C-alpha positions in Angstrom: 143.5 29.6 199.4 147.0 30.4 198.1 148.0 33.2 195.5 150.8 33.5 193.3 153.3 36.0 193.7 156.4 37.0 191.5 160.2 38.3 192.0 162.4 39.6 189.7 165.4 37.6 188.9 168.5 39.7 189.6 170.0 41.0 186.1 167.0 39.4 184.1 163.7 40.5 182.8 162.4 36.9 184.0 160.5 36.5 187.2 160.3 33.7 189.5 157.0 32.7 190.9 155.9 31.6 194.4 152.6 31.6 196.6 151.4 33.7 199.4 148.4 33.0 201.7 145.4 35.3 202.2 147.4 37.3 205.0 150.1 38.0 202.6 152.5 35.5 204.3 154.9 33.9 201.9 154.0 30.2 202.0 155.9 28.7 199.0 158.9 31.1 198.1 159.5 32.4 194.5 161.5 29.7 192.7 159.5 28.7 189.7 159.7 29.7 186.2 155.9 29.4 185.5 152.9 28.5 187.7 149.2 27.7 187.4 146.6 28.5 190.2 145.9 25.9 192.8 143.0 23.5 191.6 141.8 20.5 193.4 144.8 20.8 196.0 147.6 20.9 193.3 149.5 23.6 191.3 151.5 23.0 188.2 155.0 24.7 188.5 157.9 24.8 186.2 161.5 24.3 187.4 164.9 25.4 185.9 165.0 22.6 183.5 161.7 24.1 182.1 159.7 20.9 182.9 156.5 21.0 184.8 155.6 19.0 187.8 152.8 19.6 190.7 153.1 20.9 194.2 150.7 20.6 197.1 149.6 23.7 199.3 152.8 23.0 201.5 155.0 23.2 198.4 156.1 19.8 198.5 156.5 18.2 195.0 153.8 15.6 194.5 153.9 14.9 190.7 157.6 15.0 189.5 158.8 17.6 187.0 158.2 15.7 183.7 155.7 17.6 181.6 156.0 20.2 178.9 153.0 22.2 179.5 151.2 23.9 182.5 147.8 22.5 183.3 145.2 22.4 186.1 143.1 19.7 187.5 139.5 19.7 186.8 137.1 16.9 187.9 140.0 14.7 188.9 141.9 15.1 185.7 144.5 17.4 184.2 144.7 18.3 180.6 148.5 18.3 180.0 150.9 17.7 177.1 147.9 16.7 174.8 146.7 14.0 177.2 145.1 13.5 180.7 147.0 12.6 184.1 145.1 11.8 187.3 146.1 13.1 190.7 148.9 10.4 191.1 150.5 11.7 187.8 149.4 8.6 185.9 148.3 8.9 182.3 144.7 8.2 182.1 144.5 9.2 178.5 148.0 9.0 177.0 149.1 11.9 174.8 147.9 11.4 171.3 146.0 14.6 170.4 147.3 18.0 169.0 145.9 19.6 172.1 144.0 18.7 175.1 141.5 20.9 177.3 139.7 20.2 180.6 136.5 18.5 180.5 
């Protein structure tokens, strides 16, 4: 299990986010503008372009930064950008709603 941490950006009121393990060891250094908790092996993170992608527990980007909102996987799908993606980042239900939420 990984837990989010934050670090203040110098000369700013904003934070960068990363993840630590249960022993407090930094596993993924703070480098993201926004984050979600890990769910089904992935966590949504926002990069400096303010786009959201998904990383695995080793910090490797597994779904490219391309989304507008932060979401979490539940039952194999992630509600994001008013649609639903699978673990490969492919649209299962393309965005066509005002809002989407987990099943």
